[in-house]
py3Dmol code that shows the C-alpha trace and the ligand (Angstrom):
import py3Dmol

protein = """\
ATOM      1  CA  MET A   1      87.666 110.789  -0.921  1.00  0.00           C
ATOM      2  CA  GLN A   2      85.090 112.627  -3.007  1.00  0.00           C
ATOM      3  CA  HIS A   3      82.020 113.117  -0.850  1.00  0.00           C
ATOM      4  CA  ILE A   4      78.980 115.204   0.202  1.00  0.00           C
ATOM      5  CA  PHE A   5      78.433 116.220   3.768  1.00  0.00           C
ATOM      6  CA  GLN A   6      75.082 117.521   4.994  1.00  0.00           C
ATOM      7  CA  LYS A   7      74.788 118.647   8.567  1.00  0.00           C
ATOM      8  CA  GLY A   8      71.684 117.391  10.429  1.00  0.00           C
ATOM      9  CA  ASP A   9      69.485 119.488  12.739  1.00  0.00           C
ATOM     10  CA  ASP A  10      70.003 117.338  15.817  1.00  0.00           C
ATOM     11  CA  PRO A  11      73.584 116.912  17.080  1.00  0.00           C
ATOM     12  CA  SER A  12      72.567 113.869  19.156  1.00  0.00           C
ATOM     13  CA  LYS A  13      71.663 112.002  15.935  1.00  0.00           C
ATOM     14  CA  PRO A  14      74.172 109.777  14.085  1.00  0.00           C
ATOM     15  CA  THR A  15      75.978 110.465  10.854  1.00  0.00           C
ATOM     16  CA  PHE A  16      74.786 108.240   8.006  1.00  0.00           C
ATOM     17  CA  LEU A  17      77.691 107.003   5.883  1.00  0.00           C
ATOM     18  CA  LEU A  18      76.134 106.430   2.445  1.00  0.00           C
ATOM     19  CA  LEU A  19      77.923 103.921   0.197  1.00  0.00           C
ATOM     20  CA  HIS A  20      76.633 103.411  -3.357  1.00  0.00           C
ATOM     21  CA  GLY A  21      76.632 100.308  -5.565  1.00  0.00           C
ATOM     22  CA  THR A  22      78.880  99.641  -8.554  1.00  0.00           C
ATOM     23  CA  GLY A  23      78.495 102.399 -11.140  1.00  0.00           C
ATOM     24  CA  GLY A  24      76.873 104.732  -8.671  1.00  0.00           C
ATOM     25  CA  THR A  25      77.925 108.028  -7.211  1.00  0.00           C
ATOM     26  CA  GLU A  26      77.647 109.876  -3.912  1.00  0.00           C
ATOM     27  CA  GLN A  27      74.316 111.294  -5.126  1.00  0.00           C
ATOM     28  CA  ASP A  28      72.495 107.958  -5.340  1.00  0.00           C
ATOM     29  CA  LEU A  29      71.588 107.140  -1.778  1.00  0.00           C
ATOM     30  CA  LEU A  30      70.878 110.682  -0.540  1.00  0.00           C
ATOM     31  CA  PRO A  31      67.076 110.076  -0.619  1.00  0.00           C
ATOM     32  CA  LEU A  32      67.509 106.987   1.591  1.00  0.00           C
ATOM     33  CA  ALA A  33      68.922 109.034   4.449  1.00  0.00           C
ATOM     34  CA  GLY A  34      65.756 111.162   4.449  1.00  0.00           C
ATOM     35  CA  GLU A  35      63.574 108.052   4.603  1.00  0.00           C
ATOM     36  CA  ILE A  36      65.432 106.823   7.690  1.00  0.00           C
ATOM     37  CA  ASP A  37      66.026 109.975   9.741  1.00  0.00           C
ATOM     38  CA  LYS A  38      65.747 113.538   8.423  1.00  0.00           C
ATOM     39  CA  GLU A  39      67.647 114.941  11.401  1.00  0.00           C
ATOM     40  CA  ALA A  40      70.852 112.912  11.068  1.00  0.00           C
ATOM     41  CA  ASN A  41      74.056 114.137   9.384  1.00  0.00           C
ATOM     42  CA  VAL A  42      74.839 112.669   6.018  1.00  0.00           C
ATOM     43  CA  LEU A  43      78.306 111.735   4.700  1.00  0.00           C
ATOM     44  CA  SER A  44      77.977 110.282   1.256  1.00  0.00           C
ATOM     45  CA  VAL A  45      81.161 108.960  -0.319  1.00  0.00           C
ATOM     46  CA  ARG A  46      82.200 108.039  -3.862  1.00  0.00           C
ATOM     47  CA  GLY A  47      84.253 104.863  -4.279  1.00  0.00           C
ATOM     48  CA  ASN A  48      87.873 105.433  -5.281  1.00  0.00           C
ATOM     49  CA  VAL A  49      88.129 102.546  -7.766  1.00  0.00           C
ATOM     50  CA  ALA A  50      86.921 102.739 -11.374  1.00  0.00           C
ATOM     51  CA  GLU A  51      85.885  99.593 -13.216  1.00  0.00           C
ATOM     52  CA  ASN A  52      85.425 100.552 -16.858  1.00  0.00           C
ATOM     53  CA  GLY A  53      84.518 104.030 -15.620  1.00  0.00           C
ATOM     54  CA  MET A  54      82.127 102.743 -12.973  1.00  0.00           C
ATOM     55  CA  PRO A  55      82.953 103.877  -9.431  1.00  0.00           C
ATOM     56  CA  ARG A  56      83.338 101.122  -6.815  1.00  0.00           C
ATOM     57  CA  PHE A  57      84.822 100.832  -3.376  1.00  0.00           C
ATOM     58  CA  PHE A  58      87.368  98.090  -4.149  1.00  0.00           C
ATOM     59  CA  LYS A  59      88.563  96.022  -7.116  1.00  0.00           C
ATOM     60  CA  ARG A  60      87.094  92.664  -8.049  1.00  0.00           C
ATOM     61  CA  LEU A  61      88.494  89.854 -10.201  1.00  0.00           C
ATOM     62  CA  ALA A  62      85.048  88.839 -11.517  1.00  0.00           C
ATOM     63  CA  GLU A  63      81.443  89.360 -10.461  1.00  0.00           C
ATOM     64  CA  GLY A  64      81.251  88.247  -6.857  1.00  0.00           C
ATOM     65  CA  VAL A  65      85.004  87.464  -6.693  1.00  0.00           C
ATOM     66  CA  PHE A  66      86.764  90.165  -4.696  1.00  0.00           C
ATOM     67  CA  ASP A  67      90.387  91.297  -4.964  1.00  0.00           C
ATOM     68  CA  GLU A  68      91.147  90.689  -1.291  1.00  0.00           C
ATOM     69  CA  ALA A  69      94.338  92.682  -1.110  1.00  0.00           C
ATOM     70  CA  ASP A  70      92.580  95.702  -2.599  1.00  0.00           C
ATOM     71  CA  LEU A  71      89.560  95.175  -0.365  1.00  0.00           C
ATOM     72  CA  ILE A  72      91.817  95.327   2.704  1.00  0.00           C
ATOM     73  CA  THR A  73      93.660  98.420   1.414  1.00  0.00           C
ATOM     74  CA  ARG A  74      90.476 100.254   0.520  1.00  0.00           C
ATOM     75  CA  THR A  75      88.803  99.330   3.852  1.00  0.00           C
ATOM     76  CA  THR A  76      91.738 100.957   5.665  1.00  0.00           C
ATOM     77  CA  GLU A  77      91.558 103.951   3.389  1.00  0.00           C
ATOM     78  CA  LEU A  78      87.844 104.420   4.088  1.00  0.00           C
ATOM     79  CA  ASN A  79      88.299 103.962   7.832  1.00  0.00           C
ATOM     80  CA  GLU A  80      91.034 106.668   7.833  1.00  0.00           C
ATOM     81  CA  PHE A  81      88.876 108.896   5.704  1.00  0.00           C
ATOM     82  CA  LEU A  82      86.140 108.621   8.395  1.00  0.00           C
ATOM     83  CA  ASP A  83      88.633 109.847  11.012  1.00  0.00           C
ATOM     84  CA  GLU A  84      89.552 112.860   8.827  1.00  0.00           C
ATOM     85  CA  ALA A  85      85.971 113.639   7.814  1.00  0.00           C
ATOM     86  CA  ALA A  86      84.835 113.634  11.483  1.00  0.00           C
ATOM     87  CA  GLU A  87      87.560 116.213  12.247  1.00  0.00           C
ATOM     88  CA  GLU A  88      86.864 118.320   9.183  1.00  0.00           C
ATOM     89  CA  HIS A  89      83.056 118.370   9.480  1.00  0.00           C
ATOM     90  CA  GLY A  90      82.843 118.187  13.291  1.00  0.00           C
ATOM     91  CA  PHE A  91      80.698 115.138  13.755  1.00  0.00           C
ATOM     92  CA  ASP A  92      80.966 112.353  16.339  1.00  0.00           C
ATOM     93  CA  ARG A  93      83.350 109.672  14.994  1.00  0.00           C
ATOM     94  CA  ASP A  94      81.849 107.098  17.350  1.00  0.00           C
ATOM     95  CA  ASN A  95      78.289 107.565  16.048  1.00  0.00           C
ATOM     96  CA  ILE A  96      78.419 106.565  12.394  1.00  0.00           C
ATOM     97  CA  VAL A  97      75.710 104.373  10.874  1.00  0.00           C
ATOM     98  CA  ALA A  98      76.619 102.975   7.489  1.00  0.00           C
ATOM     99  CA  VAL A  99      73.914 102.655   4.836  1.00  0.00           C
ATOM    100  CA  GLY A 100      75.302 100.661   1.875  1.00  0.00           C
ATOM    101  CA  TYR A 101      73.910  98.994  -1.231  1.00  0.00           C
ATOM    102  CA  SER A 102      75.631  96.107  -3.026  1.00  0.00           C
ATOM    103  CA  ASN A 103      79.292  97.022  -3.428  1.00  0.00           C
ATOM    104  CA  GLY A 104      78.800  99.789  -0.871  1.00  0.00           C
ATOM    105  CA  ALA A 105      77.239  97.269   1.529  1.00  0.00           C
ATOM    106  CA  ASN A 106      80.248  95.015   0.961  1.00  0.00           C
ATOM    107  CA  ILE A 107      82.790  97.646   1.999  1.00  0.00           C
ATOM    108  CA  ALA A 108      80.598  98.534   5.014  1.00  0.00           C
ATOM    109  CA  GLY A 109      80.621  94.820   5.914  1.00  0.00           C
ATOM    110  CA  SER A 110      84.383  94.875   5.495  1.00  0.00           C
ATOM    111  CA  LEU A 111      84.711  97.820   7.901  1.00  0.00           C
ATOM    112  CA  LEU A 112      82.800  95.713  10.477  1.00  0.00           C
ATOM    113  CA  PHE A 113      85.013  92.679   9.752  1.00  0.00           C
ATOM    114  CA  HIS A 114      88.272  94.600  10.205  1.00  0.00           C
ATOM    115  CA  TYR A 115      87.715  97.474  12.623  1.00  0.00           C
ATOM    116  CA  GLN A 116      85.928  97.284  15.965  1.00  0.00           C
ATOM    117  CA  HIS A 117      85.281 101.003  16.182  1.00  0.00           C
ATOM    118  CA  ALA A 118      84.648 101.976  12.556  1.00  0.00           C
ATOM    119  CA  LEU A 119      80.824 101.948  12.712  1.00  0.00           C
ATOM    120  CA  ARG A 120      78.176 102.053  15.438  1.00  0.00           C
ATOM    121  CA  ALA A 121      75.614 100.286  13.312  1.00  0.00           C
ATOM    122  CA  ALA A 122      75.017  99.343   9.671  1.00  0.00           C
ATOM    123  CA  ILE A 123      72.203  98.960   7.228  1.00  0.00           C
ATOM    124  CA  LEU A 124      73.427  96.566   4.533  1.00  0.00           C
ATOM    125  CA  HIS A 125      71.286  96.235   1.413  1.00  0.00           C
ATOM    126  CA  HIS A 126      72.220  93.041  -0.515  1.00  0.00           C
ATOM    127  CA  PRO A 127      75.650  92.471   0.970  1.00  0.00           C
ATOM    128  CA  MET A 128      77.931  89.482   0.484  1.00  0.00           C
ATOM    129  CA  VAL A 129      80.386  87.984   2.980  1.00  0.00           C
ATOM    130  CA  PRO A 130      83.335  90.347   2.466  1.00  0.00           C
ATOM    131  CA  ARG A 131      86.052  87.817   3.557  1.00  0.00           C
ATOM    132  CA  ARG A 132      86.080  84.320   4.967  1.00  0.00           C
ATOM    133  CA  GLY A 133      88.497  82.589   7.338  1.00  0.00           C
ATOM    134  CA  ILE A 134      89.390  85.616   9.455  1.00  0.00           C
ATOM    135  CA  GLU A 135      88.728  86.414  13.080  1.00  0.00           C
ATOM    136  CA  LEU A 136      86.341  89.318  13.435  1.00  0.00           C
ATOM    137  CA  PRO A 137      86.741  92.005  16.124  1.00  0.00           C
ATOM    138  CA  ASP A 138      84.393  91.960  19.130  1.00  0.00           C
ATOM    139  CA  LEU A 139      81.209  93.506  17.709  1.00  0.00           C
ATOM    140  CA  SER A 140      79.182  93.416  20.948  1.00  0.00           C
ATOM    141  CA  GLY A 141      76.725  96.277  21.071  1.00  0.00           C
ATOM    142  CA  LYS A 142      76.699  96.746  17.299  1.00  0.00           C
ATOM    143  CA  ASN A 143      73.409  96.532  15.428  1.00  0.00           C
ATOM    144  CA  VAL A 144      73.222  95.384  11.803  1.00  0.00           C
ATOM    145  CA  PHE A 145      70.246  95.251   9.389  1.00  0.00           C
ATOM    146  CA  ILE A 146      70.712  93.029   6.347  1.00  0.00           C
ATOM    147  CA  GLY A 147      68.271  93.409   3.447  1.00  0.00           C
ATOM    148  CA  ALA A 148      68.540  90.268   1.377  1.00  0.00           C
ATOM    149  CA  GLY A 149      66.797  88.686  -1.586  1.00  0.00           C
ATOM    150  CA  THR A 150      65.537  85.112  -1.596  1.00  0.00           C
ATOM    151  CA  ASN A 151      66.223  85.202  -5.337  1.00  0.00           C
ATOM    152  CA  ASP A 152      69.235  87.576  -5.444  1.00  0.00           C
ATOM    153  CA  PRO A 153      71.417  86.318  -8.372  1.00  0.00           C
ATOM    154  CA  ILE A 154      74.550  88.053  -6.985  1.00  0.00           C
ATOM    155  CA  CYS A 155      74.196  86.999  -3.358  1.00  0.00           C
ATOM    156  CA  SER A 156      72.617  83.588  -2.547  1.00  0.00           C
ATOM    157  CA  ALA A 157      70.230  83.259   0.376  1.00  0.00           C
ATOM    158  CA  GLU A 158      72.830  80.978   2.003  1.00  0.00           C
ATOM    159  CA  GLU A 159      75.460  83.709   1.806  1.00  0.00           C
ATOM    160  CA  SER A 160      73.095  86.176   3.472  1.00  0.00           C
ATOM    161  CA  GLU A 161      72.536  83.645   6.280  1.00  0.00           C
ATOM    162  CA  ASP A 162      76.350  83.098   6.507  1.00  0.00           C
ATOM    163  CA  LEU A 163      76.880  86.805   6.939  1.00  0.00           C
ATOM    164  CA  LYS A 164      74.315  86.992   9.679  1.00  0.00           C
ATOM    165  CA  SER A 165      75.974  84.098  11.521  1.00  0.00           C
ATOM    166  CA  LEU A 166      79.468  85.514  11.192  1.00  0.00           C
ATOM    167  CA  LEU A 167      78.401  88.895  12.567  1.00  0.00           C
ATOM    168  CA  GLU A 168      76.339  87.331  15.376  1.00  0.00           C
ATOM    169  CA  ASN A 169      79.229  85.062  16.354  1.00  0.00           C
ATOM    170  CA  ALA A 170      81.285  88.276  16.774  1.00  0.00           C
ATOM    171  CA  GLY A 171      78.654  89.642  19.139  1.00  0.00           C
ATOM    172  CA  ALA A 172      76.548  91.848  16.858  1.00  0.00           C
ATOM    173  CA  ARG A 173      72.754  91.925  16.952  1.00  0.00           C
ATOM    174  CA  VAL A 174      71.524  91.246  13.431  1.00  0.00           C
ATOM    175  CA  GLU A 175      68.171  91.507  11.717  1.00  0.00           C
ATOM    176  CA  LEU A 176      67.866  89.715   8.416  1.00  0.00           C
ATOM    177  CA  HIS A 177      65.016  91.049   6.257  1.00  0.00           C
ATOM    178  CA  TRP A 178      63.937  89.148   3.131  1.00  0.00           C
ATOM    179  CA  GLU A 179      62.503  90.450  -0.111  1.00  0.00           C
ATOM    180  CA  ASN A 180      62.024  88.595  -3.368  1.00  0.00           C
ATOM    181  CA  MET A 181      63.051  91.222  -5.878  1.00  0.00           C
ATOM    182  CA  GLY A 182      66.469  89.893  -6.869  1.00  0.00           C
ATOM    183  CA  HIS A 183      69.390  92.222  -6.236  1.00  0.00           C
ATOM    184  CA  GLN A 184      67.155  95.341  -6.351  1.00  0.00           C
ATOM    185  CA  LEU A 185      66.925  97.766  -3.513  1.00  0.00           C
ATOM    186  CA  SER A 186      63.143  97.978  -3.089  1.00  0.00           C
ATOM    187  CA  MET A 187      61.107 100.543  -1.189  1.00  0.00           C
ATOM    188  CA  GLY A 188      59.790  97.792   1.091  1.00  0.00           C
ATOM    189  CA  GLU A 189      63.378  97.048   2.173  1.00  0.00           C
ATOM    190  CA  VAL A 190      64.119 100.755   2.769  1.00  0.00           C
ATOM    191  CA  LYS A 191      60.992 101.044   4.922  1.00  0.00           C
ATOM    192  CA  ALA A 192      61.912  97.913   6.856  1.00  0.00           C
ATOM    193  CA  ALA A 193      65.394  99.394   7.491  1.00  0.00           C
ATOM    194  CA  ALA A 194      63.868 102.692   8.649  1.00  0.00           C
ATOM    195  CA  GLU A 195      61.548 100.839  11.087  1.00  0.00           C
ATOM    196  CA  TRP A 196      64.530  98.818  12.428  1.00  0.00           C
ATOM    197  CA  TYR A 197      66.548 102.029  12.916  1.00  0.00           C
ATOM    198  CA  ASN A 198      63.647 103.752  14.769  1.00  0.00           C
ATOM    199  CA  ASN A 199      63.456 100.832  17.192  1.00  0.00           C
ATOM    200  CA  LEU A 200      67.172 100.842  18.100  1.00  0.00           C
TER     201      LEU A 200
END
"""
ligand_1 = """\
9
MLT
C 80.623 93.457 -5.540
O 81.487 93.373 -6.423
O 80.783 94.178 -4.527
C 79.432 92.663 -5.727
O 79.535 91.801 -6.781
C 78.224 93.543 -5.868
C 78.309 94.400 -7.086
O 78.839 95.471 -6.997
O 77.868 94.007 -8.157
"""
view = py3Dmol.view(width=600, height=400)
view.addModel(protein, "pdb")
view.setStyle({"model": 0}, {"cartoon": {"style": "trace"}})
view.addModel(ligand_1, "xyz")
view.setStyle({"model": 1}, {"stick": {}})
view.zoomTo()
view.show()
């Protein structure tokens, strides 16, 4: 997958897996990594799907309606890419913290829903529930931050609560942080995520 890798100064620190929103690129979230932890590695990936030229991580049938078969295929593809990238760039495969926004948060959520060992933790900005009606892996010991909007037109407050419950029922520790700026990724939310990360 097309990506940027930046080696951090401290090998004990995690690798941030940056996952952009629809129409974004692997450049978009680079400043976020610096806000959270300047010493961590950064692996920023571009989605392999194009929707009218806009990069995404999986296909959708309409806004908010996912192509489930493609979501599953692309989740596997990203998980395998993480194995390869860890080998190629020499980082710890078991210490990846996803940082995703919107469509990128949705594929990060899907990694958690499908693979027990894909991520150590995740910061999900404005995620949806990636799939319903499936059994999640045991996510004990995983930490998840959800940045949600009380008035997010793409993801209802109820869906954000549902995602929290589904992850918690699988054993994850989840912090749900609310803003009221619609689907936007606000600086307040980034700062809250950084504070959460620093208290892990
Ligand atoms: C998605 O398709 O992942 C969500 O609708 C969020 C978006 O990318 O607009």
